[in-house]
TIFI-438656 format. One record per residue (C-alpha): x negated, y negated, z negated. Coordinates in steps of 0.001 Angstrom, whole numbers, padded with zeros to 6 digits. Example, Ala and Ser with C-alpha at 12.3 -4.5 7.8 and 13.67 -1.06 7.14 Angstrom:
% TIFI-438656
+---------+---------+---------+
:       x :       y :       z :
+---------+---------+---------+
: -012300 :  004500 : -007800 :
: -013670 :  001060 : -007140 :
+---------+---------+---------+
END
This chain:
% TIFI-438656
+---------+---------+---------+
:       x :       y :       z :
+---------+---------+---------+
: -022517 : -142961 :  034359 :
: -021217 : -139263 :  033108 :
: -021705 : -136102 :  034728 :
: -019703 : -136773 :  038440 :
: -022013 : -140086 :  038933 :
: -025622 : -139119 :  037616 :
: -028705 : -138721 :  039730 :
: -030879 : -135425 :  039647 :
: -031773 : -134274 :  036627 :
: -035702 : -133950 :  035341 :
: -038307 : -132934 :  033064 :
: -040528 : -135505 :  032182 :
: -044274 : -134642 :  031633 :
: -044680 : -135088 :  027760 :
: -042347 : -132251 :  027246 :
: -044860 : -129843 :  028759 :
: -048624 : -131643 :  028982 :
: -050236 : -128843 :  026911 :
: -049325 : -126243 :  030212 :
: -051294 : -126994 :  033326 :
: -049173 : -128839 :  036014 :
: -049250 : -126065 :  038808 :
: -047406 : -124174 :  035649 :
: -045078 : -126744 :  035204 :
: -043837 : -126954 :  038596 :
: -043263 : -123333 :  038362 :
: -041666 : -123264 :  035212 :
: -039138 : -127010 :  036089 :
: -038196 : -125596 :  039368 :
: -037270 : -121578 :  037506 :
: -035239 : -123719 :  034736 :
: -033014 : -124853 :  037243 :
: -034341 : -128776 :  036964 :
: -034096 : -130735 :  040263 :
: -037194 : -132750 :  039464 :
: -040602 : -133067 :  037561 :
: -043106 : -135205 :  036255 :
: -046941 : -134406 :  036092 :
: -049482 : -136635 :  034045 :
: -052659 : -136922 :  036121 :
: -054102 : -139247 :  033640 :
: -054228 : -137750 :  029553 :
: -054704 : -140574 :  026795 :
: -055971 : -140095 :  023501 :
: -057137 : -136331 :  022794 :
: -054477 : -134720 :  024848 :
: -055243 : -132119 :  027513 :
: -057265 : -133530 :  030451 :
: -055874 : -131711 :  033268 :
: -058346 : -131782 :  036150 :
: -055975 : -133862 :  038509 :
: -057838 : -136800 :  039576 :
: -059738 : -136245 :  043103 :
: -059085 : -133491 :  045502 :
: -059520 : -130571 :  042750 :
: -058432 : -127086 :  042880 :
: -055731 : -127708 :  040271 :
: -054074 : -131085 :  042031 :
: -054267 : -128452 :  045541 :
: -052628 : -125670 :  043396 :
: -050062 : -128408 :  042295 :
: -049412 : -129422 :  045616 :
: -048715 : -126037 :  046972 :
: -046293 : -124949 :  044048 :
: -044071 : -128360 :  045131 :
: -044211 : -127137 :  048300 :
: -043094 : -123170 :  047500 :
: -040352 : -124790 :  044627 :
: -038727 : -127136 :  046763 :
: -038394 : -129430 :  043229 :
: -039115 : -133282 :  043766 :
: -042242 : -134744 :  042027 :
: -040351 : -137632 :  040347 :
: -043547 : -139339 :  038712 :
: -046986 : -139231 :  037965 :
: -048432 : -140721 :  034280 :
: -049705 : -142728 :  033391 :
: -051308 : -146138 :  034665 :
: -052371 : -148240 :  031679 :
: -052210 : -152358 :  032392 :
: -055560 : -152711 :  029361 :
: -058346 : -154620 :  029586 :
: -060822 : -152529 :  029752 :
: -059024 : -149995 :  032852 :
: -060934 : -150057 :  035144 :
: -059248 : -150896 :  039364 :
: -061266 : -147803 :  040548 :
: -059727 : -145791 :  037753 :
: -055745 : -146827 :  038435 :
: -056774 : -146944 :  042392 :
: -057306 : -143189 :  041365 :
: -053954 : -142819 :  039652 :
: -052050 : -143766 :  042668 :
: -054721 : -141509 :  045141 :
: -053473 : -138588 :  043077 :
: -049543 : -139474 :  043355 :
: -049550 : -139921 :  046815 :
: -051496 : -136704 :  047321 :
: -048463 : -135299 :  045047 :
: -045954 : -137018 :  046854 :
: -044497 : -138562 :  043705 :
: -041760 : -141158 :  044039 :
: -042994 : -143146 :  040932 :
: -046128 : -144093 :  038796 :
: -045021 : -144753 :  035080 :
: -047155 : -147704 :  033834 :
: -047724 : -149003 :  030489 :
: -048668 : -152343 :  029737 :
: -051177 : -153034 :  026829 :
: -052738 : -156074 :  028340 :
: -051683 : -159170 :  026072 :
: -052421 : -162175 :  029072 :
: -049706 : -162315 :  030812 :
: -051262 : -164002 :  033484 :
: -053868 : -161102 :  033807 :
: -051224 : -158730 :  033756 :
: -049081 : -160183 :  036505 :
: -052192 : -160284 :  038880 :
: -053212 : -157451 :  038059 :
: -049553 : -155632 :  038599 :
: -048853 : -157743 :  041697 :
: -052299 : -155875 :  043201 :
: -051604 : -152214 :  042051 :
: -047507 : -152655 :  043396 :
: -048858 : -153202 :  047076 :
: -051703 : -150440 :  046503 :
: -048699 : -148191 :  045319 :
: -046592 : -148956 :  048205 :
: -048714 : -148201 :  050637 :
: -048868 : -144760 :  048805 :
: -045401 : -144685 :  048849 :
: -044776 : -145227 :  044847 :
: -042744 : -147659 :  042759 :
: -044313 : -148855 :  039563 :
: -041769 : -147821 :  037086 :
: -042793 : -149976 :  033626 :
: -041991 : -148386 :  030212 :
: -041211 : -150748 :  027643 :
: -042248 : -149541 :  023742 :
: -042598 : -151448 :  021201 :
: -046306 : -150979 :  020488 :
: -047301 : -152029 :  023949 :
: -046832 : -155672 :  024638 :
: -043635 : -155308 :  027163 :
: -041833 : -154647 :  024054 :
: -038106 : -155194 :  024953 :
: -035822 : -154436 :  027638 :
: -035721 : -158132 :  028288 :
: -039529 : -158308 :  028380 :
: -039654 : -155318 :  031169 :
: -036883 : -157043 :  033291 :
: -038025 : -160192 :  033212 :
: -041598 : -158964 :  034263 :
: -040325 : -156329 :  036876 :
: -038973 : -159589 :  038756 :
: -042207 : -161420 :  038466 :
: -043723 : -158519 :  040444 :
: -044346 : -158893 :  043775 :
: -043931 : -155697 :  045031 :
: -041826 : -152294 :  044489 :
: -041538 : -152171 :  040417 :
: -038750 : -151246 :  037931 :
: -037630 : -150644 :  034589 :
: -038247 : -147278 :  032555 :
: -035889 : -147029 :  029763 :
: -036221 : -144521 :  026981 :
: -033458 : -143843 :  024508 :
: -036240 : -143876 :  021585 :
: -037683 : -146971 :  022706 :
: -034110 : -148221 :  023343 :
: -033093 : -147373 :  020189 :
: -036470 : -148703 :  018439 :
: -036951 : -152210 :  020166 :
: -033605 : -153918 :  018932 :
: -032111 : -154074 :  021994 :
: -028160 : -153219 :  023189 :
: -026215 : -151072 :  025434 :
: -024336 : -154147 :  027313 :
: -027781 : -155379 :  027818 :
: -028635 : -151788 :  029854 :
: -025225 : -151525 :  031306 :
: -025493 : -155282 :  033066 :
: -028278 : -154069 :  035438 :
: -028376 : -152610 :  038266 :
: -029671 : -149160 :  039844 :
: -032153 : -150704 :  041705 :
: -033884 : -152096 :  038411 :
: -032903 : -148870 :  036480 :
: -033346 : -145658 :  039160 :
: -034578 : -143388 :  036262 :
: -034407 : -142963 :  032370 :
: -036098 : -141259 :  029895 :
: -033462 : -138988 :  027140 :
: -034671 : -137826 :  024076 :
: -033539 : -137060 :  020391 :
: -035113 : -138124 :  016976 :
: -034052 : -139084 :  013339 :
: -033079 : -142444 :  013122 :
: -033823 : -143152 :  009568 :
: -036367 : -144105 :  008287 :
: -037697 : -145842 :  011007 :
: -040975 : -146573 :  011832 :
: -042349 : -149545 :  009469 :
: -045593 : -150312 :  011375 :
: -045979 : -149812 :  015526 :
: -048341 : -147462 :  014969 :
: -045849 : -145178 :  013212 :
: -043841 : -145752 :  015927 :
: -046485 : -144729 :  018462 :
: -046874 : -141741 :  016322 :
: -043012 : -140574 :  016487 :
: -042664 : -141301 :  020601 :
: -045852 : -138771 :  021028 :
: -045345 : -135962 :  017873 :
: -041522 : -136599 :  016312 :
: -039353 : -136782 :  019469 :
: -036215 : -133828 :  019483 :
: -034628 : -132512 :  022326 :
: -031250 : -134289 :  022765 :
: -028772 : -133198 :  020569 :
: -030823 : -132496 :  017586 :
: -030897 : -135925 :  016190 :
: -028411 : -139237 :  016288 :
: -029394 : -141287 :  018676 :
: -026193 : -142143 :  020210 :
: -027580 : -140289 :  023722 :
: -023916 : -140395 :  024816 :
: -023171 : -144169 :  024699 :
: -026521 : -144755 :  025932 :
: -026223 : -142311 :  029326 :
: -022615 : -144040 :  029975 :
: -024194 : -147479 :  030165 :
: -026996 : -146547 :  032568 :
: -025632 : -147137 :  036478 :
: -024342 : -144542 :  038256 :
: -026495 : -142744 :  040361 :
: -029268 : -142826 :  037757 :
: -032067 : -139866 :  037661 :
: -031988 : -138586 :  033930 :
: -035074 : -137129 :  032974 :
: -036331 : -135159 :  029080 :
: -039023 : -136061 :  027308 :
: -039373 : -134407 :  024303 :
: -042299 : -132585 :  023002 :
: -041049 : -129456 :  021585 :
: -043746 : -127095 :  021419 :
: -042771 : -124697 :  019574 :
: -041189 : -122259 :  022334 :
: -042907 : -121446 :  025741 :
: -043226 : -123210 :  028231 :
: -040359 : -121122 :  030248 :
: -037875 : -121069 :  026813 :
: -038521 : -124804 :  026423 :
: -037976 : -126059 :  029820 :
: -034324 : -124098 :  030161 :
: -033680 : -125513 :  026427 :
: -034522 : -128833 :  027754 :
: -032431 : -128679 :  030791 :
: -029940 : -127541 :  028724 :
: -029825 : -130407 :  026021 :
: -029791 : -132626 :  028844 :
: -026747 : -131285 :  030510 :
: -024926 : -131815 :  026756 :
: -025452 : -135385 :  027025 :
: -023295 : -135366 :  030420 :
: -020301 : -133077 :  029183 :
+---------+---------+---------+
END
């Protein structure tokens, strides 16, 4: 894939987690992004913006989406874990439906293959009823660690589900770009891009998690082979930038993020 054949360009939620979702939508649209992602349910000590339920912030986010015309691409993050309740997961899907999102990003932390597939099958049906598709992200610090793991799981799911590759996780999971290049657009409709310094590599899953959350760089500011990564993606793939570079104000960060994303297509 190249500039002539790529899909729309988007801003991933992690890039701007410190900003309220309504402001994220406005800033992404003003910067020139075609699409934006929103985190409706936090992880760890992240800001817990009130986006679950019919809240004033959720309604304001919906209004900003309508006013700007930007596409709400995905919401984050639905976790498959033994202690996560169906009630919580359905509330996340409800938020995605209210926002008009297309995808819900899924992290799989349940080690029981049968249980996680049963829950994914249920959630895929519930997501479809809300106009959503499950996007399974693979990461070395989850139970779905590789592209092979993710493809196998998604192909078992009885309902709408796709694989979400991330340039950082592709580099850290030991897969090859040839594997990625062999997948159809229907299975990989979008991908996340960031950069990093590849050496030294994280030595433990905990270090890999820390890198993914706090050490990402904008495309072009590290040494990942991002043009090769983009070139391996199917034509029409939507590209989103996921790099929480917090030393820039929100609007400047969005402008820089879009410029870095376009540089991977030049």
